[in-house]
N, C-alpha and C positions, 0 to 999 in steps of 0.2 A: 504494500500500500504506500507507494511513493508518488509524489507529484513532481513535475518539472520545477526547477528553481524559479521562484517568483510567481508561481501559479498556485491557485487553490481550487479545490473541488467543492461542489455543493452536493451534500448527501441528504436524502430523505430516509429516515430510519423509523420503522414501526416497531412497537414493543421495546422502546428504548428505556423503559423504567428500570430494568434490572437485567441480569444475565448477559448473554451475548450482545443484545442490542445496546445496552448501556456501555459495555466494553468497547464496542465498535465506535460508538459516539465519542467516548472519551479519547480514544486513539485518534479519531479524525480531528477533533478540535485541538488536540495536543500537537498535531503537526501543522496547524494553521488553517485547516479546512472549515467551511461553513456547514452547519448541520441543522436540518429541520427535524425536530423530535415530534413525531406524530404519535401521541399517547392518549389514553383514555383519561388519565388523571394528571393534569399538568403539574400539580404540586409535587408529584413524584420525581420530577426532574428540575425543580426550581433551583436547587443548588448548582447544577451544571449550567443552567441558563444564566444565573447570577454571576458565576465565575467567568463566563465567556459571552458577555452581553452582545458584542458586535458580531459574534460568529454563530450564535444559537438562536433559532426561532422555535418556540414551542407552539404546536398546533393541537388543540384538543380534537381527537379523532378516534372513533371506534371503527376498526377495520371492517367490521360487518356492515357499516353504513356505506355501501358501495356508491351511492349517489353523491357522496362528498369527496370521492377520490380526486376528481378534477380540481376541487377547491384546495386540496393539500398541495398538489403540484403547482397550481397558480400562485399559492402563497410563497412557495420557494422561489419561483421565477420573479415574482414581484419584489421580494426582499433582496435576493442575491443575484438576480439577472440570468440564472441558468440552473439546470439540474444535471449533475454528472453521474450520480450513483443513486439507485433505488435499492434499499435493503428491506425486503419483505420478511420481517423477523417475528412479528406478533404471533403468538400461538398459546394454546392452552391444552393440557392433557384432559382427556375424557376417559374415565375408567368405568367400566360396567359391562356385564355380559350383553350380547346382542339384543336379547329380549328385555333387558333392563333399561337400555338407553331409549328414551322416548323420541318421538319425531321432532319435537321442538329442540331438544338438546342435540340431536343429530344434525338438524338443519343449521343450528348456530355454529357447530363445529365446521361444517362445510363452508359456511359463509366466512368464517375466520381464516380457515386454512386454504381455501381455493378461491372463492368468489371475490373476497376483498383484495388479495394479492393480484388477481387477474384484472380487477378494476383499476388498480394503481398502475399496473403495466400498461394497460390501454391508455391511461391518461398521460403517462410520461413518454410513450413512444414517439408521438409527433414532435416533441421537443428534442429528443435524441436524434431523430432523423434530420431535423432542421439544423442541429449543431454538427451533425456528422459523426457523433460519438455518444457513448453512454454505456453504463454498466448496470445490469440487473442482478441482484443477489437474492435468490429464493432460498430462505433458510428452511430446510427440511429436517429429516431425522431418519434413523434406522426404521422408524415406523412408516416411512414412505416407501420402503423397499421390501419389508417383511412384517407380517402382523402376528399377534399373539392373542390368546384368549383374554378378554377383558379390555382390549384397547382397539377394537374394531372401528368404533366411531372416529377416533383420532386418526387411525391408519387410513381410513377411507378418504379423509381430507388430504392427507399427505401423499397418498398414492395418486390422487387426482391432480395435485399440484405438480408432482413429478411428471406425469404424463402430459399435462398441459404445457409445462416448461420445455419438455423434450420437443414438442411440436413447434413451439416458439423458436427454439434454437435452430431446428432444422429449416424453418422458413427463413430466418435471418441469414443463414449460411447460403441458402439457395438464391436469395435475392441480393446478397452482397451488402445488406444493411446490418448495423450492429445491434 
């Protein structure tokens, strides 16, 4: 994760309150990059925003609210002039036997792990194409490659994200776009 001397990247990171998302955000601001923290609870990243006021924009965003994906991307462009990296990191484990996970919980998991990331990708791609560059990081897990009893709902979303992302990569390679 290095930038050319004198340049900074602009990142959008979902799920930046803790874990990998938080670590990626801290690394990016530490090297001088701009970061849009798209989080459900803005207070969870207030310390990072306060410490890096010129580099960090906090946007309250629930990834399941796909209709707001374009707002998040526009916020980044309005504040920093561009977007260079989208990190779809938000996620949540869903544990329960197949017959125990209700439709509402299953739907919420699919919205969080597939539909939300897909909406953000669709929103950012026109900017990447106009710029001629951009990077998409889809955070998945072993649950996107193999499933186990009790985690089928979680794995369903991650399997779907993996398949959708493979198709996206294949299309970009064929068309020559990033």
